[in-house]
Steps between C-alpha positions, in 0.01 A plus 500: 500500500335450146224276666431779749483750227263287287276426790482863587400601153234231490356608829504865394332433174231294660424767770501774224236308297275443808174683493475798739331459844178715460443594863817710528435637150149610619657659811759676281282625226163539669554493874538876532124541456374149530639338806273201528461285176219290642310811590551653180362181320191514744440860382519383134254218544228694299731485197646143541222293667357335188825471308699193448861487641649577144247791452593630838867502427434680162276754672756564761795515245288769297422693822857511610612620164256793523578563876866491567675272274832311606690324241299232296643198669441636860159624401402138369622341816314749724189448296516129507562509878211737576273287274569212731432705790162589367389151434 
């Protein structure tokens, strides 16, 4: 019984520390107005085209803060994911 309890706690702690999946976060936080992330990134090409991946992530994070900001961890995950889509 103790082994089962310990294993459950270890599994739970590991899953709690895992980074959030950005696609569902985007859908939940942004999907009401922006249904297609790839299309959104294509429309932002003018702002992101010449930037490095890190600059894209920073630009997107700043934009999301001024637009409709989810919590900082979710915002960072969404910005990083969108920056990958834009590259």
